N, C-alpha and C positions, 0 to 999 in steps of 0.2 A: 504494500500500500504506500503510495506516495502522497495522497491527499484524501481528505474526507469524501470528496466528490467521487474519486476513483473507487474508494471502499464501497460506497453506496451502489455505484454502477456494477461492480463485481458481484456484490451480494444479490442485487436484482437479477443479474444474469444467471447466477447459480440457482436462485429460487425458481426461475422460469424453466431451467433445464434439468435441475436435480431436486425438485421440491421435497420429495419424501426423504431423501438423504439429508437435506438441511434440517428438516423437522427432527429426524433421528439425532442429529448432531446437537440440536438445541437441548436435548435431554441431559447432556453431560457438560454443556457450556452455558452458564448464565450470561456471559458476555455476548455470545452469539444469539441467544434467545432475546436479549434486550435489543440488539441491533435489528433483528427480524421484526420485532414488534414496532420499533421506531420507524423502520422503512415502510412497513405496511401502513402505518399511520400517515406518513408523508404522502404515500401514493394515494391513499383514500382522500386526503385533502385536495390532491390534484384532480381526481376524478372519482365520482361515486361508483364507477364501474369496478374499482378495486375493492370490492366488498368480499365478505366471506364466501359467497357463491363463486366469485372469480377464483379464489384460492382453492376451493373444492374442485373446480373444473381442472385447474392446473394439476392438482394432485391426482385426480382421476385419470387424466391423460397419461401420466407416467405409469400408472398401474396397468392401463390398457396396453401400452407399448411393451411392457415387460412380459405380457402373457403370450 
């Protein structure tokens, strides 16, 4: 990480591409869990489309791909 903006971008990218893995990692890292919650909050402020239904669809997409 070279800047907070880059950290947010990388975390967003990882959430979109590896959502279930990130959720698993948050179980053992309170720092990561806090970052995920903060990023989800920021995204929700930008657009109401980033609601829990959005994240459920992202998570489901990864489950379907792995089957």
